[in-house]
C-alpha positions in Angstrom: -15.0 153.2 234.6 -12.0 150.9 234.3 -9.0 151.8 232.1 -8.5 149.4 229.8 -4.6 148.5 229.9 -4.8 146.9 226.3 -5.7 150.2 224.5 -2.9 152.4 226.2 0.7 152.0 224.2 3.5 151.8 226.2 5.3 155.5 226.0 7.6 155.7 223.3 11.2 155.3 224.1 13.6 158.6 223.8 17.4 159.1 224.2 18.3 160.3 227.3 18.7 163.8 227.2 22.8 164.8 226.7 25.0 166.5 229.2 25.2 170.1 229.8 25.9 171.9 226.6 29.5 174.0 226.2 29.4 177.1 228.5 26.1 176.3 230.1 24.1 177.3 226.8 20.6 176.1 226.2 18.2 175.0 223.8 14.8 176.1 225.1 12.5 175.3 222.5 14.4 171.8 221.5 14.1 171.2 225.5 10.5 171.8 225.5 9.7 169.5 222.6 11.4 166.8 224.3 10.0 167.2 227.2 6.5 167.1 225.9 7.1 163.9 223.9 8.5 162.1 226.8 5.0 162.5 228.3 2.3 159.7 227.3 -0.2 162.3 226.5 -3.2 161.2 224.8 -4.9 163.5 222.4 -8.5 164.6 221.5 -7.2 167.4 219.1 -5.0 166.3 215.6 -2.5 164.6 215.4 -3.7 160.8 215.4 -0.3 159.5 214.9 1.2 161.0 218.1 3.1 158.3 220.0 2.0 155.8 217.0 -1.4 155.4 218.3 -3.5 155.4 215.5 -1.3 152.5 213.8 -0.8 150.3 217.3 -2.4 147.6 215.8 -2.1 147.9 211.9 -0.5 146.0 209.8 1.6 149.5 208.4 3.3 149.9 212.1 6.3 148.1 211.3 6.9 150.2 208.2 5.8 153.7 209.9 8.3 152.6 212.7 11.6 152.2 210.4 10.7 155.1 208.6 10.1 157.8 211.5 11.5 155.4 214.6 9.5 156.2 218.0 11.1 159.4 218.9 9.8 161.3 215.7 6.1 159.9 216.2 6.3 161.2 220.0 7.9 164.6 219.0 5.4 165.3 216.0 3.2 167.1 217.8 0.1 169.4 217.7 0.3 171.8 221.0 -0.1 175.5 220.8 -0.5 178.0 223.4 0.4 177.5 226.9 0.9 173.6 226.2 4.0 174.4 224.3 3.9 177.9 222.9 2.4 180.0 220.3 3.8 179.7 216.6 2.5 182.9 215.6 2.7 185.1 219.2 5.5 183.3 221.1 6.0 184.0 224.6 7.4 181.0 225.8 10.4 178.4 224.8 9.9 179.5 220.9 10.6 182.9 221.9 13.3 182.4 223.7 15.1 180.2 220.8 14.1 182.9 218.2 16.1 185.4 220.7 19.1 183.3 221.1 19.2 182.6 217.4 19.1 186.6 216.6 22.1 187.2 218.7 24.0 184.5 217.5 23.2 185.3 213.6 23.7 189.3 214.5 19.9 190.2 213.8 17.4 192.6 215.6 15.0 190.0 215.5 15.0 186.0 214.1 11.5 184.1 213.2 11.7 180.4 212.6 10.1 178.8 210.0 9.0 175.4 209.3 7.7 175.7 205.5 11.0 176.3 204.0 12.7 179.7 202.4 10.5 179.7 199.5 7.8 180.7 202.1 10.3 182.7 204.0 11.0 185.0 200.8 7.2 185.5 200.5 6.9 186.7 203.9 10.2 189.1 204.0 8.6 190.8 200.4 4.8 191.1 201.9 6.3 193.0 204.8 9.1 195.1 203.1 7.2 196.3 200.1 3.4 198.0 199.3 1.2 197.9 196.3 2.8 200.3 193.8 6.5 200.3 195.7 9.3 199.9 193.0 11.4 197.1 193.6 14.8 196.2 191.6 15.6 192.6 191.3 18.3 190.3 190.6 17.2 188.3 188.1 18.7 185.1 189.1 17.0 185.2 192.4 15.3 182.1 193.3 11.5 181.4 191.6 9.9 181.7 194.8 10.9 185.9 194.6 9.6 186.1 191.2 6.2 184.3 192.0 5.8 186.5 195.3 6.6 189.6 193.4 4.2 189.1 190.4 1.2 188.9 193.0 2.4 191.8 195.5 1.0 194.5 193.1 4.6 196.3 193.1 6.5 197.7 189.6 9.9 195.4 188.9 12.8 196.0 187.1 14.9 193.3 187.0 19.1 193.7 187.0 20.4 191.8 184.1 22.4 188.0 184.7 25.9 187.5 182.9 27.9 184.2 182.0 31.2 183.4 184.0 32.6 182.6 181.0 33.1 180.5 177.9 34.7 177.6 180.2 32.5 177.7 183.3 28.9 177.5 183.0 27.8 179.6 186.1 25.4 182.6 186.3 24.9 185.5 188.3 23.7 189.1 188.5 25.6 192.1 187.1 26.0 193.7 190.3 27.8 196.8 188.6 24.8 197.3 186.2 22.4 196.6 189.3 24.2 199.5 191.2 24.1 201.5 188.2 20.2 201.2 187.6 20.2 201.9 191.3 22.0 205.2 191.1 20.1 206.2 187.7 16.7 205.9 189.5 17.6 208.0 192.4 19.0 210.7 190.1 15.9 210.6 188.2 13.7 211.5 191.8 12.2 207.8 191.3 14.3 205.7 193.6 13.4 201.8 194.2 12.1 201.5 197.6 13.1 197.5 197.7 16.1 195.8 196.4 16.2 191.7 196.1 19.5 190.2 196.1 20.4 186.5 195.9 23.7 186.4 197.8 24.7 183.0 197.5 24.0 180.5 194.4 23.2 177.1 194.2 26.4 176.8 191.8 28.7 178.2 194.2 28.8 182.2 193.2 28.8 184.6 196.5 27.9 188.4 196.5 30.4 191.5 197.9 27.6 192.5 199.8 29.4 194.8 202.1 30.3 196.7 199.1 26.6 196.7 197.5 24.6 197.2 200.9 27.0 200.1 201.5 26.5 201.7 198.1 22.6 201.0 198.4 22.6 202.6 201.8 24.7 205.9 200.6 22.4 206.4 197.2 19.0 205.8 199.4 19.3 205.5 203.1 15.5 204.3 203.4 15.6 201.3 201.1 14.4 197.9 202.1 16.7 194.9 201.1 16.0 191.4 201.1 18.8 189.1 200.7 18.1 185.4 200.0 21.2 184.1 201.5 19.4 180.5 201.4 22.7 178.5 200.8 25.0 180.4 203.0 23.4 180.1 206.5 26.6 178.5 208.0 28.9 180.7 206.7 28.2 183.1 209.7 30.0 180.7 211.7 33.8 180.7 210.1 36.3 183.6 209.9 36.9 183.1 206.3 33.3 183.1 204.9 31.4 185.5 207.6 32.8 188.6 206.0 30.8 188.6 203.2 27.5 187.4 204.7 24.8 189.8 204.6 24.2 190.5 208.5 27.8 190.7 209.1 27.8 193.7 206.5 24.9 195.3 207.8 26.4 195.2 211.3 29.7 196.8 209.9 27.3 199.3 208.0 25.7 199.9 211.9 29.1 200.2 213.5 30.1 203.1 211.2 26.4 204.9 211.5 24.4 203.9 214.1 21.5 206.1 212.4 21.2 203.5 209.5 17.8 203.7 208.4 18.0 200.4 206.2 15.7 197.6 206.7 17.2 194.2 205.9 15.9 190.8 205.8 17.7 188.0 205.4 16.5 184.4 204.4 18.3 181.0 205.3 17.5 177.6 204.2 18.9 176.1 207.4 18.8 172.5 206.0 21.0 173.3 203.3 24.4 174.0 205.1 23.3 173.4 209.2 22.4 170.3 211.1 18.4 171.2 210.7 15.6 169.2 209.2 14.3 169.5 205.6 12.4 172.6 205.4 13.7 174.4 208.2 14.3 178.1 207.9 15.4 181.3 209.5 14.0 184.7 208.6 16.4 187.2 210.4 15.5 190.8 210.3 17.3 194.3 211.0 15.1 197.5 211.2 12.7 199.3 213.6 9.3 197.9 215.1 7.2 198.6 212.3 9.4 196.5 210.6 8.9 193.8 212.4 5.3 194.0 213.3 4.7 194.0 209.5 6.9 190.9 209.0 4.8 189.4 211.9 1.7 189.7 210.3 2.9 188.5 206.7 4.1 185.3 208.9 0.4 185.1 209.7 -0.6 185.4 206.4 1.4 182.9 204.7 2.9 180.4 206.7 1.0 177.4 207.3 -1.3 177.3 210.9 0.4 173.6 211.8 3.8 174.3 212.1 6.3 171.1 212.4 7.6 171.2 216.1 10.1 168.7 215.3 11.6 171.3 212.4 11.4 174.5 214.6 13.4 172.5 217.5 15.8 171.4 214.8 16.4 175.0 214.2 17.3 175.5 217.6 19.6 172.9 217.8 21.5 173.7 214.4 21.9 177.3 216.2 23.5 176.0 219.0 25.9 173.6 217.1 26.8 176.4 214.9 27.9 178.7 217.9 30.2 176.0 219.3 31.2 173.3 216.7 30.4 175.6 213.1 33.8 176.9 213.2 36.0 173.5 213.3 33.0 171.8 211.3 33.4 174.4 208.4 37.0 174.5 208.6 36.9 170.6 207.8 35.0 170.9 204.8 37.0 173.6 203.6 40.0 171.4 204.0 38.0 168.8 202.1 37.2 171.0 199.4 40.8 172.2 199.0 41.7 168.4 199.0 39.3 167.6 196.2 40.8 170.0 193.9 44.2 169.3 194.4 43.6 165.5 193.8 41.6 166.2 191.0 44.5 168.3 189.7 47.6 166.4 190.6 46.7 162.5 190.5 46.7 160.9 187.0 43.9 158.4 187.4 41.9 161.3 187.8 43.3 163.2 184.9 39.6 163.0 183.1 38.3 165.4 185.4 38.5 169.2 185.4 38.2 171.3 188.5 36.5 174.6 187.8 36.3 177.6 190.3 38.9 179.3 192.7 41.7 178.6 190.2 41.1 181.1 187.1 37.5 182.2 187.7 35.6 184.7 189.5 39.1 186.7 190.2 37.7 190.4 188.9 37.0 192.3 192.1 35.0 194.9 190.0 32.4 192.2 189.4 31.3 192.2 193.2 31.3 188.0 193.2 33.7 185.6 194.2 33.5 181.6 194.6 32.0 179.6 197.2 35.2 177.9 198.3 32.7 174.8 200.0 32.0 174.0 196.2 33.7 172.4 193.6 32.3 172.5 190.0 34.3 169.5 187.9 33.9 169.2 184.4 33.8 165.6 182.9 33.4 165.9 179.8 36.5 164.2 179.1 35.0 160.8 180.3 32.7 160.7 177.4 29.6 160.5 179.3 26.7 162.4 179.7 26.7 164.6 183.4 23.3 162.9 184.0 24.5 159.4 183.3 27.5 160.4 185.4 25.2 161.2 188.4 23.1 158.5 187.9 26.3 156.0 187.7 27.4 157.8 191.1 24.0 157.0 192.5 23.7 153.6 191.5 26.9 152.1 191.7 28.6 154.0 194.3 25.8 155.3 196.8 26.9 158.8 195.9 24.4 161.4 195.1 25.4 165.0 193.5 22.3 167.0 192.6 23.6 169.3 190.2 24.6 169.3 186.6 25.5 172.0 184.5 26.3 171.1 180.8 29.4 169.0 181.2 30.2 169.7 184.7 28.7 168.7 187.7 28.5 170.2 191.5 29.9 168.6 194.5 29.2 170.6 197.8 31.6 170.2 200.5 29.0 170.8 203.3 29.6 170.1 206.9 28.0 166.5 206.7 31.0 165.2 204.3 34.0 163.6 206.4 37.0 162.3 205.1 36.1 159.2 205.0 33.0 160.4 202.5 35.4 162.5 200.2 37.9 158.9 199.9 34.8 157.1 198.6 34.1 160.0 196.1 37.9 160.0 195.2 37.9 156.2 194.8 34.6 156.2 192.6 36.0 159.0 190.4 39.3 156.7 189.7 37.3 153.7 188.9 35.2 155.6 186.7 37.9 157.1 184.5 39.7 154.0 184.5 36.6 152.6 182.9 34.5 155.2 181.0 37.5 157.6 179.9 36.6 158.9 176.4 38.7 158.0 173.1 39.4 161.1 172.1 41.7 161.8 174.9 42.9 158.4 174.5 44.0 158.8 171.4 45.1 162.6 171.2 48.8 161.6 170.5 48.3 160.0 167.1 49.5 156.6 168.6 47.3 154.9 171.0 48.6 153.2 174.2 45.1 151.9 174.9 42.4 149.0 174.0 39.6 151.2 172.2 36.3 148.4 172.7 32.9 149.0 171.8 30.5 146.5 173.9 28.9 144.8 172.0 30.3 143.0 170.6 33.6 143.3 172.3 36.3 143.7 169.5 38.9 146.2 170.1 38.5 149.1 167.6 42.3 149.9 168.1 45.0 148.3 170.1 48.3 150.1 171.8 50.5 150.9 168.8 48.1 151.3 166.1 48.2 154.5 164.1 44.8 156.4 164.6 43.1 158.2 161.8 39.9 160.9 161.6 38.0 157.4 160.1 38.6 155.7 163.5 37.5 158.6 165.4 34.2 159.0 163.6 33.7 155.3 163.7 34.0 155.4 167.4 31.6 158.1 167.5 28.9 156.3 165.1 29.1 153.4 167.8 28.3 155.6 170.8 25.5 156.9 169.3 24.4 153.6 168.0 24.2 152.9 171.9 27.4 150.9 172.4 29.6 151.6 175.4 33.1 152.5 174.6 35.7 150.8 177.1 39.5 152.7 177.2 41.9 150.2 178.7 45.6 151.3 178.8 48.1 148.7 177.9 49.4 148.3 181.3 53.1 147.2 180.3 54.4 148.1 177.0 54.1 152.1 176.2 53.2 153.5 172.7 56.5 154.6 171.8 57.8 151.1 172.6 55.1 149.5 170.3 55.4 151.9 167.8 59.3 151.6 167.6 58.7 148.0 167.3 55.6 148.3 164.5 58.5 150.2 162.4 61.3 147.7 162.8 59.1 144.9 161.7 56.9 146.5 159.1 54.0 144.4 160.8 51.4 145.1 163.6 53.5 144.6 167.1 52.3 141.8 169.2 49.9 142.8 171.7 49.1 141.1 175.5 45.5 139.2 175.4 42.8 141.4 175.4 40.7 141.6 179.1 37.5 139.9 179.0 34.9 142.5 178.7 31.8 141.5 180.9 28.3 141.8 179.2 27.1 144.7 181.2 28.4 148.2 181.0 28.4 148.9 184.9 31.8 149.4 185.7 33.4 146.2 184.3 36.6 144.7 185.8 39.8 146.2 184.2 43.5 145.5 184.6 45.2 147.5 187.2 46.5 150.9 186.1 50.5 151.5 186.3 51.4 152.2 189.6 51.9 155.9 190.6 53.3 157.6 193.2 50.2 158.6 195.9 48.9 161.9 195.3 48.9 164.1 198.3 46.3 163.8 200.7 45.7 165.3 204.3 47.2 163.4 207.1 43.6 162.6 208.3 42.4 161.2 204.8 45.7 158.8 205.0 44.0 157.6 208.2 40.8 156.8 206.9 42.0 155.4 203.5 43.0 151.7 204.5 39.0 151.5 205.3 37.9 152.2 202.0 38.5 150.2 199.3 38.1 151.3 195.3 35.1 149.5 194.5 32.8 148.4 197.2 30.3 150.6 199.0 28.6 148.1 201.0 27.1 149.4 204.6 30.1 147.4 206.4 32.9 149.6 204.3 31.4 153.0 204.8 31.1 152.1 208.7 34.9 150.8 208.7 35.8 153.9 207.2 33.9 156.3 209.5 35.2 154.4 212.4 38.8 154.7 210.8 38.6 158.5 210.4 36.8 159.0 213.9 39.6 157.1 215.3 42.4 159.4 213.8 40.8 162.6 214.6 40.3 161.4 218.4 
């Protein structure tokens, strides 16, 4: 039989393997998946899409390849056993990759999952609990924890939540109350068998795990604990962030008492803070051999039997990057988050934004919580727009995505993928939005307006600089906004309110004002007069090196590329 050359596509072009990793380290699973992807293997099993065979002559091929690329189509394979490795009973490169991850994170065993941390939480709870056992859970835990506990036949008690304060919308577990409930149950002779904690919150709250875990072990040495540390996987790799992590806390307990009987499972959404593909998750375990076997069995029950090998390989790569580059990358994140807070607090062009967080919040050690310094929560109420509209504005006009809003606040997560050029784009966007959307109430607070307050439509000023203001004016502005008008606040760039008021008092008439700038017919960030010259706000030297590459209003790909190149040049 003669082979048809036309029916066999060319092997997918794949990037050359990079040079040797630092200190001779390896990524065994990533290397194994790459080796398989490089071979032109024709499959009689699953994944017709492998190497793009099923779309070779399809009119949809171009779209597939534009979305996924030839490398992704080649690496997404369905091989198991000795061909690559067994997911549920690994003996080859997956086993070695998991062993290296356990060593890096400080666990007895680590399991890779390609189905997200919701699945990891279910697996861990199945392994740590038995029907009828008593569980004390942090009420603020992720929904996956609540769903799992509801289906496992356990007796659940929830520790209450508390709000940070009237000025900050974040909520978290009342940890002193949780420990009080745990101690009381032990005194009654009915101790809790398992405790569930959500240690790093979406909103940037971190728990004092060394204190909490030490107290649990002292009261009931045989307790099992699940720590959902989804948002804090990368924290292990920086000395400032490491002390509050779960696995580091258990290491310290073991150093003090090598006979520590506590079983601890820790789940990490690697894709939230490390360079892993979405749904890549680690499940770390500290415990005896029985706990490990129960975890392996629970994994078999709950994880898909069709794992994504590219996702699993990305967990291997993310681990090595965190080992070798994590401290530097996280150091940059901490510095950029600090710069963002300083800019918001000191730059007059950003005065409508009020950072919430490290300064004045979560500072009482008795609450056993603290701020995650890589997250910056910002109150935007002075802009006069809703948080939802603000998020949409950033996305549509500036190609900047912010996932979280809470009341009048939005959350900026300064992860390791945020660099200097990206932060500059954000700062310039915030300045431009403030110039256009700043709320009338803030502009009118002095009683004498320094601004043009203009409603569009129709584009006629409600106030001009120098006019005295009253409650009737404020009510008019509120009514116009409620009716759907956009309210624009434009500061007079040449004359102060004091000067205009003095002019009005001297003449007994409304002072003359400059011509009113035209208001474009769309509310999407119109052109406005230049703001008064102000001294440049303090920025880091690396930010200054990239500043010339980013304009105040442009978000084109060329601008972003130029900013990135400028930053790279400043850091080489």
